[in-house]
N, C-alpha and C positions, 0 to 999 in steps of 0.2 A: 503493499500498498505505499501512496505518493505521499506525501505530507500535506500537498492539502487536500485532498480525501481524508486525511485526522484527522485535521481541523474542522471542515466541515463537518465526518463520524460527533465530533470531538462538541461540537455546536447543534448542534439536532438535541445527543441525547442531553446534554448540559445546563443549556438554554429553549432549549421551545422553538430555534430557530436558527432562518439556513445562512448559513458563511458562503456571498454571494464570488467574492475574488478569487484571488493566487498566493498561497503562500508558499513562502519563495526561503531556505538555509543562505545566510549571510556568516559566512565564517572571518568579515573585518570587523565583528562583535569581540567585545572585548570583557566584558562584565555587567553588561546588563542581557538576558534572557530573549529577547523580543520586540521588536516595534510594531508600530501601527504608524500609517499613512493614508491621514485624511482626505492629501492630493488624489490620492489614487484606490482605497481604499485595501490594501494588499496588505499584508503582514510577514514579516522576518523573521527569523527565529533562530540564534544561537546556535550553532547546529556540538557544542562541545556541551553541552548538557542535555544532551539527549542517548544516555544511556540507558542500556538493555534490564540492566541490572537493577532501572531507579527509574520508570515511567509515569509515576504518581504523580513524578516530580516537575517531568518534563507535559503531565498536562497541567496541573499548576499555573504553570505557564505560558500554555494556551486559552487554557481561561481569562485570567489576564488578558490577555491580547483582547479575545473574544466581547471580554466586559469594553474596554476602548471601542471597537468595532461595534459593537451593537448598541450601545450607549450612544454614541456619537449620531448610525442614522434616524433611530430616534427621535434626536432632539434634542438629549438630556446632560446635561454634564458627564461630558468623557475623560477630563485629566483625572491624574490622584487626588488632588486636593478636593474633588468636589464629593456631594455628602451624595449623591445616584451612585457616582463610584464604588464607594468603600460600601455602601451595602448591597448594591450586588455582585459588589469579587465579595466578600463574606458572605453571602446568597450562595454562591457558587462552590465556596471552597475554595480562590482562586488562593495567590502568593502576593505580597507586597511585594518584597524582594524577592529579588533573583539573591540562590545559595553562594557563598561565598566558592568559587574555584581556584584557587591557590592550594596549592602541595604540599605537604608536609614537610619542614625544612627536614635537610639529615645534617646529626653532627657529627664530627668526629670527638675519639675519644681516646687521652695519653694519659699514660701512669705512670708516674713519678719511681725507677728501680731501689730507689733507696728507702725514701720516708715514703713512701706509696701513695702520695697524693692524686687524683687522678680532676686530670681538666677537658669540660666539654667545649670543643671548637663546632663553626658552622663552618671552613676552612681548613684546610693542613696547612702545618708548618712541616717546619724545617728541620726533624730532629736532629738533625747535626748541629745547627748555631745557632735551636732555643734548648735551655733546660728547667727541670725546677725551681719557681719563685722560692720556696722555699729552704732546703739546702744542698740547689745548684747542682744535682742529679740529673743524670739522662732520663732520656722520655721515652719509652717506645708504645708503639701506638696498640691500642686496644680494637676491641668492633667498633663497627662508626653502626648506626640506629637514627631510626625516622623519630621523630621528637614532633 
């Protein structure tokens, strides 16, 4: 099923209204889940939010954009600050803000061979150049982890 057909299905099931325009993927979007264009009625969606294991979040993003769409064509307040928008978004269980796409940071751990002091760093360090801050002992790399 292509994106436009999916958006049409969501519109019919969750709003009871028809979606009559196109829905497109826009990989240039960085932090937003989607956009509504009142000029021609089409919707853009960020493909980074479409994950097979989390279709419910993507569906909520689609509902959010459809709230803009249907309210605009009904002549009601379709912007984020409008009461009509907030009420409809709550009614259809859409999300107000897109979830963060930032990946978790990897940390590098180093342990002093002399005193056992552990250091956590986001960047690798040159163990030949740097020593322990407590006892000037040699640092040895440990397993890196996600934090």
